C-alpha positions as CSV (number, residue, x, y, z in Angstrom):
1,X,-35.1,13.9,-22.0
2,X,-37.9,11.5,-23.7
3,X,-36.1,8.7,-25.6
4,X,-36.8,5.4,-26.7
5,X,-34.6,2.7,-28.5
6,X,-35.7,0.8,-30.7
7,X,-36.2,-2.2,-30.2
8,X,-34.5,-3.6,-28.0
9,X,-32.3,-6.0,-29.5
10,X,-29.4,-5.0,-32.6
11,X,-27.1,-6.3,-34.6
12,X,-25.1,-3.4,-36.7
13,X,-26.9,-0.5,-34.9
14,X,-29.2,1.6,-32.3
15,X,-32.7,3.4,-33.8
16,X,-32.8,6.5,-31.3
17,X,-36.0,8.1,-31.3
18,X,-35.5,11.5,-28.7
19,X,-38.3,14.0,-28.2
20,X,-38.8,17.3,-26.1
21,X,-34.4,17.6,-26.2
22,X,-34.9,20.1,-28.6
23,X,-30.9,22.2,-28.6
24,X,-29.4,20.1,-26.1
25,X,-25.9,17.6,-26.7
26,X,-26.8,14.4,-26.3
27,X,-24.2,12.2,-25.5
28,X,-24.0,8.5,-25.4
29,X,-22.1,5.7,-24.0
30,X,-23.1,1.6,-24.6
31,X,-21.4,-0.3,-22.4
32,X,-21.1,-4.8,-22.0
33,X,-21.7,-6.4,-19.7
34,X,-18.2,-6.5,-17.7
35,X,-18.8,-2.3,-18.0
36,X,-16.1,-1.9,-20.1
37,X,-16.9,0.8,-22.6
38,X,-17.2,-0.4,-26.2
39,X,-18.7,3.0,-28.4
40,X,-19.7,6.3,-27.1
41,X,-21.7,9.6,-29.0
42,X,-22.3,12.9,-29.1
43,X,-25.0,14.2,-30.6
44,X,-26.6,18.3,-30.7
45,X,-30.0,18.0,-31.6
46,X,-31.4,19.8,-33.6
47,X,-35.8,19.1,-33.2
48,X,-37.7,19.1,-30.9
49,X,-38.9,15.6,-32.4
50,X,-35.8,13.7,-33.7
51,X,-35.2,10.0,-34.4
52,X,-31.3,9.1,-35.7
53,X,-29.1,6.2,-35.2
54,X,-26.3,4.6,-33.6
55,X,-24.3,2.8,-36.4
56,X,-20.8,1.4,-36.3
57,X,-21.6,-1.5,-33.4
58,X,-21.6,-4.1,-36.0
59,X,-17.6,-5.4,-34.8
60,X,-19.3,-5.5,-31.0
61,X,-19.1,-9.0,-30.0
62,X,-22.9,-10.4,-29.2
63,X,-24.2,-9.9,-25.7
64,X,-25.8,-8.5,-23.5
65,X,-25.1,-4.4,-23.3
66,X,-26.0,-1.2,-21.8
67,X,-26.8,2.2,-22.8
68,X,-26.4,5.1,-20.9
69,X,-27.6,8.7,-22.2
70,X,-27.7,12.1,-21.1
71,X,-27.7,14.9,-21.5
72,X,-24.6,17.7,-21.6
73,X,-25.1,18.3,-18.3
74,X,-23.3,17.6,-15.2
75,X,-25.6,18.5,-13.0
76,X,-27.1,17.0,-10.2
77,X,-30.2,17.3,-11.7
78,X,-28.8,16.5,-15.3
79,X,-31.0,13.3,-16.8
80,X,-30.1,10.4,-17.5
81,X,-31.5,7.1,-19.2
82,X,-29.9,3.8,-18.8
83,X,-31.3,0.2,-20.5
84,X,-30.2,-2.8,-20.7
85,X,-30.0,-4.3,-24.8
86,X,-29.3,-7.0,-26.8
87,X,-26.6,-8.2,-29.6
88,X,-27.7,-11.0,-31.8
89,X,-26.7,-12.3,-35.3
């Protein structure tokens, strides 16, 4: 799985760019600095290269967050991507 989140600072949404995941369900978890789940995402990836917006994050307080993206596969070889983000004004 190749994924980019542009940029690493956000206000009310995250812009994601995915590649090499065609036909694979994507799951995402956004956690605050204390580890609490603030938002979740589930999306089926239709195209080999796809861009989309994870919206609905406007009500979150400003601060540091961690996003974890993974394919809908709970096996031991499941790919996971973890990235630190900052919500700004």
